[in-house]
C-alpha positions in Angstrom: 36.5 10.8 28.6 34.8 13.8 29.9 36.7 16.0 32.4 35.5 18.5 35.0 38.1 21.0 36.3 37.4 22.3 39.8 38.7 25.7 40.8 38.7 27.5 44.1 40.3 30.4 45.9 43.7 28.8 45.5 43.2 28.2 41.8 43.2 24.8 40.1 42.5 22.0 42.5 42.6 19.0 40.2 40.8 17.1 37.5 37.9 14.7 38.0 37.8 12.1 35.3 34.3 10.9 34.3 34.5 7.2 33.6 32.7 5.4 30.8 30.9 2.1 30.5 31.2 -0.4 27.7 28.5 1.3 25.5 27.1 4.9 25.5 23.4 5.5 25.6 22.1 8.0 23.0 20.0 10.3 25.3 20.4 13.3 22.9 17.9 12.1 20.3 14.3 10.9 19.9 15.4 8.2 17.6 15.9 4.7 19.0 19.6 4.3 18.0 22.5 2.3 19.4 26.1 2.9 18.5 28.8 0.2 18.8 32.3 1.8 18.6 35.6 0.2 17.6 36.6 -0.6 21.1 33.4 -2.7 21.7 33.8 -4.3 18.2 37.2 -5.5 19.3 36.2 -6.6 22.8 33.2 -8.7 21.6 35.5 -10.8 19.4 32.6 -11.2 17.0 33.0 -13.4 13.9 30.2 -11.8 12.0 28.4 -8.4 12.1 25.2 -10.3 13.0 26.9 -11.7 16.1 28.2 -8.2 17.0 24.8 -6.4 16.9 22.6 -9.1 18.6 23.4 -7.4 21.9 21.3 -4.4 20.8 17.7 -4.4 22.3 15.2 -5.5 19.8 17.8 -7.2 17.5 17.6 -11.0 17.2 19.4 -13.5 14.9 17.7 -16.1 12.7 19.6 -19.4 12.9 22.5 -18.0 14.9 25.6 -16.1 13.8 27.0 -17.7 10.7 26.8 -15.5 7.6 25.4 -18.4 5.5 21.7 -19.4 6.3 21.3 -16.8 9.0 20.1 -13.2 9.2 19.2 -10.1 11.2 15.8 -9.5 12.6 14.8 -6.2 14.3 11.6 -5.8 16.2 10.2 -8.9 14.5 11.1 -7.9 10.9 14.0 -8.7 8.6 15.2 -12.2 8.2 12.7 -15.0 8.5 13.0 -18.8 8.6 12.6 -18.9 4.8 14.2 -15.8 3.4 17.4 -13.9 4.2 15.4 -10.7 4.3 11.8 -9.4 3.9 13.0 -6.0 2.8 12.0 -4.3 6.1 15.5 -4.0 7.5 18.1 -1.8 5.7 21.8 -2.5 5.7 24.4 0.0 4.5 28.2 -0.1 4.4 29.7 3.4 4.0 26.3 4.6 2.6 26.1 1.7 0.2 22.8 -0.3 0.5 23.4 -4.1 0.8 21.4 -7.3 1.0 19.7 -9.8 -1.2 16.0 -10.0 -1.9 13.5 -12.6 -0.8 15.7 -15.5 -2.0 14.1 -18.8 -0.9 16.0 -21.0 1.5 19.5 -19.7 0.7 19.3 -15.9 1.0 21.8 -14.0 3.2 21.2 -10.6 4.7 24.7 -9.5 5.6 27.9 -11.1 4.5 30.9 -9.3 5.6 33.6 -9.2 8.3 33.4 -7.0 11.5 37.2 -6.5 11.4 36.6 -4.0 8.5 34.6 -1.5 10.6 35.2 1.1 13.2 31.5 1.9 14.0 28.1 0.3 13.7 24.9 2.1 14.2 21.6 0.3 14.7 18.4 2.3 14.2 15.3 0.6 15.5 12.0 1.5 13.9 11.2 3.9 11.1 11.5 7.5 12.2 15.3 7.8 11.8 15.5 6.0 8.4 14.2 8.4 5.7 17.7 9.6 4.8 18.8 6.1 4.0 15.9 4.3 2.3 12.2 3.3 2.1 10.3 0.4 3.7 12.3 0.5 6.9 9.8 -1.1 9.3 12.2 -3.0 11.6 15.2 -0.8 11.5 18.6 -0.1 9.8 22.1 -1.2 10.3 24.7 1.4 9.3 28.4 0.3 9.1 31.4 2.6 8.7 34.8 1.3 7.6 38.1 2.2 9.0 40.4 5.0 7.7 44.2 5.1 7.5 44.2 8.2 9.8 42.6 6.1 12.6 45.9 4.3 12.8 48.4 7.0 11.8 46.8 9.7 14.0 46.6 12.0 11.0 50.4 12.3 10.7 52.5 11.4 7.7 54.0 7.9 8.0 53.2 4.2 8.1 51.2 2.2 10.7 50.6 -1.5 10.8 48.3 -3.6 13.0 48.3 -7.4 13.1 45.6 -9.4 14.9 45.4 -13.1 15.6 42.4 -14.8 17.2 41.8 -18.3 18.3 38.6 -20.0 19.5 38.2 -23.5 21.0 34.6 -24.4 19.8 35.1 -25.3 16.2 38.9 -24.7 16.4 38.5 -21.2 14.8 41.4 -19.2 13.6 41.2 -15.5 12.4 43.9 -13.1 11.3 43.6 -9.5 10.3 46.3 -7.3 8.9 46.0 -3.6 8.4 48.5 -1.4 6.7 48.0 2.4 6.8 50.1 5.0 5.0 49.9 8.8 4.9 52.4 10.2 2.4 51.2 13.7 3.4 48.6 15.0 5.9 46.2 15.4 3.0 46.5 11.9 1.5 46.0 8.5 3.1 45.7 4.9 2.1 44.6 1.8 4.0 44.7 -1.9 3.1 43.1 -4.6 5.3 43.1 -8.4 4.8 41.1 -10.7 7.1 40.6 -14.4 7.0 38.4 -16.5 9.3 38.4 -20.3 9.5 36.0 -22.2 11.6 35.1 -25.9 11.8 32.0 -27.6 13.0 30.9 -26.2 16.4 29.3 -28.1 19.2 26.3 -27.3 21.5 26.3 -27.4 25.2 25.9 -31.2 25.3 28.8 -31.7 22.9 26.6 -32.5 19.8 27.8 -31.1 16.5 25.8 -28.1 15.2 24.6 -28.6 11.6 27.6 -30.7 10.6 26.3 -30.9 7.0 26.8 -27.1 6.8 30.6 -27.7 6.5 33.5 -25.6 7.6 34.0 -21.8 7.2 36.9 -20.3 5.3 36.0 -16.6 4.7 38.6 -14.2 3.4 37.8 -10.5 3.3 39.8 -7.5 2.2 39.4 -3.8 1.9 41.4 -1.0 0.2 40.5 2.6 0.9 42.0 6.0 0.2 41.2 9.7 0.8 42.6 12.9 -0.7 41.9 16.3 0.9 42.6 19.4 -1.2 41.7 23.0 -2.1 41.5 26.2 -0.1 41.1 25.4 3.6 40.9 21.7 2.7 37.3 22.2 1.5 37.4 19.4 -1.0 37.8 15.7 -0.5 37.8 12.5 -2.5 37.3 9.1 -0.8 37.3 5.7 -2.5 37.0 2.2 -1.1 36.5 -1.4 -2.2 35.6 -4.3 0.1 35.3 -8.0 -0.8 34.3 -11.1 1.2 34.2 -14.6 -0.2 33.1 -18.0 1.1 33.3 -21.5 -0.4 31.4 -24.5 0.9 31.5 -28.0 -0.5 28.8 -30.7 -0.4 26.4 -28.7 1.8 22.6 -28.8 1.8 20.9 -26.4 -0.7 18.6 -25.5 2.2 20.8 -23.2 4.3 18.1 -22.2 6.7 16.7 -25.5 7.9 18.4 -28.8 8.6 16.6 -30.7 5.9 18.4 -32.2 2.9 15.3 -32.9 0.8 16.5 -30.3 -1.8 19.8 -32.0 -2.2 23.4 -30.9 -1.8 25.5 -28.3 -3.6 29.0 -26.8 -3.8 28.3 -23.1 -3.0 30.5 -20.1 -3.6 29.3 -16.7 -2.1 31.0 -13.4 -3.0 30.1 -10.0 -1.8 31.8 -6.8 -3.0 31.3 -3.1 -2.5 32.9 -0.2 -4.3 32.4 3.5 -3.3 33.6 6.9 -4.6 32.6 10.0 -2.7 33.3 13.7 -3.4 32.9 16.1 -0.5 32.7 19.9 -0.4 32.6 21.7 2.9 33.9 25.3 2.6 35.2 27.0 5.7 32.9 29.7 7.0 29.9 28.6 5.0 27.4 26.7 7.2 25.0 26.3 4.3 27.1 23.9 2.3 28.4 20.5 3.4 27.9 18.5 0.2 28.6 15.0 -0.8 28.2 13.2 -4.1 28.6 9.5 -3.8 28.7 6.7 -6.4 28.5 3.2 -5.2 28.3 -0.3 -6.6 27.4 -3.5 -4.7 27.6 -7.0 -6.2 26.4 -10.1 -4.4 26.7 -13.5 -6.1 25.7 -17.0 -5.0 27.1 -19.7 -7.4 25.9 -23.2 -6.9 26.8 -26.6 -8.4 24.8 -29.7 -7.6 26.9 -32.6 -6.4 27.1 -35.7 -8.5 24.1 -38.0 -8.1 21.6 -35.1 -7.8 18.1 -36.2 -9.2 17.6 -34.5 -12.6 14.4 -32.8 -11.5 16.3 -30.9 -8.8 19.3 -29.8 -10.9 17.6 -26.7 -12.3 16.5 -25.4 -8.9 19.5 -26.0 -6.7 22.0 -25.4 -9.5 20.7 -21.9 -10.1 23.2 -19.0 -9.8 22.0 -15.8 -8.2 23.5 -12.3 -8.7 22.4 -8.9 -7.4 24.0 -5.7 -8.6 23.0 -2.4 -7.0 24.3 0.9 -8.4 23.5 4.1 -6.4 24.2 7.7 -6.9 23.5 9.9 -3.9 23.7 13.7 -3.8 23.3 15.1 -0.2 23.8 18.4 1.5 23.7 19.5 5.2 23.0 23.1 6.1 23.0 25.0 9.4 21.0 28.2 9.5 18.6 30.2 11.7 15.1 31.4 11.0 14.3 33.8 13.8 14.6 31.9 17.1 14.7 28.5 15.3 18.1 26.8 14.5 17.9 24.4 11.6 20.1 21.3 10.9 18.8 20.5 7.4 19.7 17.4 5.4 18.4 17.3 1.8 19.2 15.0 -1.0 18.3 13.0 -4.0 19.2 9.4 -5.0 19.2 7.2 -8.0 19.2 3.4 -7.4 19.6 0.8 -10.1 19.3 -2.8 -9.2 19.8 -5.7 -11.5 19.0 -9.3 -10.6 20.0 -12.4 -12.6 17.1 -14.5 -13.8 17.2 -17.9 -12.2 15.0 -20.9 -11.4 12.2 -19.9 -8.9 13.9 -16.5 -8.7 12.8 -14.1 -11.4 15.4 -11.6 -12.7 15.0 -8.1 -13.9 15.9 -4.4 -13.4 14.6 -2.0 -10.8 15.1 1.7 -11.4 14.4 4.0 -8.5 14.5 7.7 -7.8 14.2 9.1 -4.3 14.1 12.6 -2.8 14.4 13.2 1.0 14.4 16.1 3.4 15.1 16.0 7.2 15.1 19.2 9.2 16.1 19.1 12.8 14.7 22.3 14.3 15.9 23.5 17.7 13.5 26.0 19.4 14.2 27.9 22.5 13.3 26.4 25.8 14.6 22.9 25.1 12.3 21.9 22.2 13.5 20.0 19.2 11.2 19.1 16.3 12.4 17.0 13.4 10.1 16.5 10.4 11.3 14.1 7.7 9.9 13.2 4.2 11.0 10.8 1.5 9.4 10.3 -1.9 10.5 7.3 -3.9 9.5 5.8 -7.3 10.2 2.3 -8.7 10.0 1.0 -12.2 10.7 -2.7 -12.5 11.0 -4.7 -15.7 11.8 -8.3 -16.4 10.7 -11.3 -18.6 8.3 -12.8 -16.1 4.5 -12.4 -16.3 2.2 -10.8 -15.1 2.0 -7.2 -16.4 4.3 -8.2 -19.3 7.2 -8.2 -16.9 6.7 -4.6 -15.9 5.2 -2.7 -13.0 5.7 0.7 -11.3 5.1 2.0 -7.8 5.6 5.3 -6.0 5.3 6.3 -2.4 5.4 9.5 -0.2 6.7 8.6 3.2 7.6 10.6 6.3 7.4 11.3 9.9 8.1 13.7 12.7 9.8 13.4 16.1 9.5 15.8 19.0 11.9 16.1 21.9 11.8 18.3 25.0 14.9 18.7 27.3 14.1 20.0 30.7 17.7 21.3 31.3 18.3 19.0 34.3 19.3 15.9 32.3 15.8 14.7 31.8 14.2 14.7 28.4 10.9 13.3 26.9 10.2 12.5 23.3 7.7 11.0 20.8 7.5 10.3 17.1 5.2 9.2 14.4 6.3 7.7 11.1 4.8 6.1 7.9 6.7 4.2 5.3 5.9 1.9 2.4 7.7 -1.2 1.2 7.9 -1.1 -2.6 7.7 -4.5 -4.2 11.1 -6.0 -5.2 12.1 -7.7 -8.4 11.4 -11.0 -6.6 7.6 -10.2 -6.9 7.6 -10.1 -10.7 5.9 -13.5 -10.9 3.1 -12.8 -8.4 0.3 -10.5 -9.4 -1.0 -10.2 -5.8 2.3 -8.9 -4.7 3.1 -6.4 -7.5 -0.3 -4.8 -7.4 0.3 -3.0 -4.1 2.9 -1.7 -1.6 3.1 -2.9 2.0 2.4 0.0 4.4 3.5 0.6 7.9 3.0 3.2 10.6 4.9 3.5 13.9 4.3 5.6 17.0 6.9 5.9 19.8 7.1 7.7 23.1 9.9 7.7 25.6 12.1 9.5 28.2 15.8 9.7 28.8 18.1 10.9 31.6 21.8 11.8 31.7 23.6 13.1 34.7 26.8 13.0 36.7 28.0 13.2 40.3 24.8 11.5 41.5 26.0 8.9 44.1 29.7 9.7 44.2 32.0 12.2 42.7 32.7 11.6 39.0 30.1 9.0 38.4 27.8 9.1 35.3 24.4 7.7 34.7 22.5 7.4 31.3 19.0 5.9 30.9 16.7 5.8 27.9 13.3 4.0 27.5 10.9 4.1 24.6 7.6 2.4 23.8 6.7 1.6 20.2 3.6 0.5 18.4 4.0 -0.7 14.7 1.2 -1.8 12.3 1.9 -3.3 8.9 -0.9 -3.8 6.4 -1.5 -4.7 2.8 0.9 -7.5 3.6 2.6 -9.3 0.7 5.7 -10.8 2.4 4.1 -13.3 4.7 1.6 -16.2 4.4 -0.4 -18.2 6.8 -2.2 -21.5 6.7 -6.0 -21.0 6.5 -9.0 -23.3 5.7 -8.6 -21.9 2.1 -5.0 -22.9 2.0 -1.9 -20.7 2.2 -3.0 -17.0 2.2 -1.2 -13.7 2.6 -1.6 -12.2 6.0 -3.9 -9.2 6.4 -2.0 -7.4 9.1 0.9 -7.6 11.5 0.8 -5.5 14.8 3.9 -5.3 17.0 4.4 -3.5 20.3 7.2 -3.2 22.8 9.3 -1.4 25.3 13.1 -1.0 24.9 15.3 0.1 27.8 19.0 1.0 27.7 21.1 2.2 30.6 24.7 2.6 31.7 26.4 3.6 34.9 30.1 4.3 35.5 32.0 5.3 38.7 35.3 7.2 39.0 37.0 4.1 40.3 36.3 2.3 37.0 33.3 0.2 38.0 30.6 0.2 35.3 27.4 -1.6 34.4 25.3 -1.7 31.2 21.7 -2.8 31.0 19.3 -3.3 28.1 15.9 -4.9 28.0 13.1 -5.6 25.6 9.5 -6.4 26.4 7.5 -7.2 23.3 4.2 -8.7 22.1 2.9 -9.0 18.6 0.0 -10.4 16.6 -0.8 -11.4 13.1 -4.2 -11.4 11.4 -4.7 -13.7 8.4 -6.9 -13.5 5.4 -9.9 -14.9 7.2 -9.4 -12.4 10.1 -8.1 -15.0 12.6 -5.6 -13.3 15.0 -2.8 -15.2 16.7 0.7 -14.4 18.0 3.2 -13.1 15.4 5.3 -15.9 14.0 8.6 -13.9 14.3 8.1 -12.8 17.8 11.3 -13.3 19.8 10.1 -12.8 23.3 11.3 -10.7 26.2 15.0 -10.3 26.9 17.4 -8.8 29.4 21.1 -8.2 29.1 23.3 -7.0 32.0 27.1 -6.3 31.9 29.1 -5.6 35.0 32.7 -4.6 34.7 35.7 -2.7 36.1 38.3 -0.6 34.2 41.8 0.2 35.4 42.4 3.2 33.2 42.8 2.2 29.6 45.1 -0.7 30.4 42.7 -3.3 31.8 39.0 -4.0 31.4 37.2 -7.0 33.0 33.5 -7.7 32.5 30.8 -10.3 33.1 27.8 -10.3 30.7 24.5 -12.1 31.3 21.9 -12.5 28.5 18.5 -13.8 29.3 15.4 -14.6 27.3 11.9 -15.7 28.3 10.3 -18.7 26.8 8.3 -18.1 23.6 6.3 -19.9 21.0 6.5 -18.8 17.4 7.0 -20.0 13.8 10.1 -21.9 15.0 8.2 -23.7 17.7 8.6 -23.5 21.5 11.8 -22.1 22.9 12.4 -22.5 26.6 13.8 -19.5 28.5 17.5 -19.4 29.2 20.3 -17.4 30.8 23.8 -17.4 29.3 26.9 -15.9 30.8 30.0 -14.4 29.0 33.3 -13.3 30.5 35.7 -10.8 28.8 39.1 -9.4 29.6 41.1 -6.8 27.7 44.7 -5.9 28.6 46.4 -3.1 26.7 49.7 -2.1 28.3 50.6 1.6 27.8 54.3 1.4 28.4 57.2 -1.0 28.3 58.0 -3.8 25.8 54.2 -4.6 25.4 53.2 -1.0 24.6 50.8 -1.0 21.6 49.8 -4.6 22.2 46.3 -5.7 23.1 45.4 -9.0 24.7 41.8 -10.1 24.8 40.3 -13.3 26.4 36.7 -14.2 26.3 34.6 -17.1 27.4 31.2 -17.3 25.8 28.4 -19.5 27.3 30.6 -19.9 30.4 28.5 -22.8 31.9 28.2 -24.7 28.6 24.4 -24.4 28.5 22.5 -26.3 25.8 19.9 -23.9 24.5 18.2 -22.6 21.4 17.6 -18.9 20.6 14.0 -17.8 19.8 14.5 -17.4 16.0 16.5 -20.6 15.5 15.2 -23.4 13.3 14.0 -26.5 15.1 16.8 -29.0 15.5 19.5 -26.3 15.7 21.2 -25.4 18.9 23.3 -22.4 20.0 27.1 -22.7 20.4 28.4 -24.3 23.6 31.2 -23.0 25.8 33.8 -21.2 23.6 37.1 -19.8 24.7 38.5 -17.0 22.6 42.0 -15.5 22.7 42.9 -12.4 20.6 46.4 -10.8 20.3 46.8 -7.6 18.4 49.9 -5.4 18.0 50.2 -1.9 16.5 53.5 -0.9 14.9 
């Protein structure tokens, strides 16, 4: 909390505490970025990361919140009704890039548990993405795992936190155990184990939602350690390993739709991430803040056709899929001045090696990539900040599938620039332009039309922000940010459309929108958060017929009103609204859904260190469907959630 100390002739008169809302608005940057901190992660009682970030403007979920057969879509790109990802939304865990390729009908975009994380950042659009990867048209999701010092306070000793959560719709049970240990101030270890179980949920009319999909039993665990050493603690070593597993029996091969025409399988999904990072940040040297990171991500989908499967389907639905991604990233941050200009320069290089198992209807191979990036945030006098960014990336793919004898190469030079001007009175204006290319993945090895070119995209954005305090009453705070974006994607290879000549690749996708975020908090603890998205989008097919973009999610508004009593009690009412829209998933009527949340965290007495959370989602048990949900699926009906957590 920010504090303002008032002084007068008699000296110190008191402290005015500036209250905070549920979510801060990033008014200090031209990038469209939203941060979800650990407090909000806990308060939302989310079962998946997708469920956690769908409250961000411009973010929508395909097929709801389950990790299997669902995905994340940002500004109309990302997961589709057919694939878990279209390669235009980037996901990283502790700097490790995650996500499967365009895996037909069963692909998943993010499979991990939100209990493992202390912060999630969602970047919308392209301009803020060049440090992390190429082809980011929709946006990026950056997750940061917890550290032992977050629980020990940086002091030697042990800390333990136990969480239990219960939900009525689907009779869900979740437990999370965290053990943190600091033998010394310079050495720390953390172990986390989380298990989520969920049965078949019901919609607002009491009908089971996708009962063929089966129950969920998803265990996750993480081990993490950090050592700080050397003069002035300039050196550090951080290592972590996370793993999430899921087993489903006798479920449809088609995890996206409700059809069973492909047959049934027993499916085991495993997702693991390992990371080792060396850091060097010498005291008194602003030119060096270096990190060298090695990471490995492995995602496996193992499938066994159930007895009685027709022989002609066994090869397809019995295929096992495996994606291994090894990345080495060298990065440095420097602070220096050139005359009146202050620089915050991030530079680096990256090697990415991806290996995909060859499977039926899913070509395997190897993808070797080199990337170099440079982002320079330059602060000029008078309130100006200019941030140019550039990324150069090469890709060499080899496999056993024609054409091109199973080999093709691509390269791309991408970049952008953002400009921000702060007037000095809390008001700022900004704008940006960015260009990126989506390099073909291994999945395109068997399609000459797709491997012969890269998808290209440009995005323009303009906006304004305001941040101030003591506006309507002493100690209140107000933050507002609005940005307008215009994105064009051409040389399209990811999407097809029905034409008189049959299924043809689209020629162009053009999306536009306005995103608004706001928060207001008073000294008495009252707060409100608002975010809204107004969007329209078009697609042009191979015969130059233009129609509405098939992945358009429509206009939305989310409002939260709440009251805090210090850090001990937080009550809030959230309303999420969406206009009707017609897209690839058919016609979706408009809806308004209400959620209640309460957090009680006593600061003294026998309950000190205990947190109680109660939530009611879909309070009025409305039967509705979200805009990117397959026809026949419905959203979850009323759901009571109770969470109890205790820190020792």
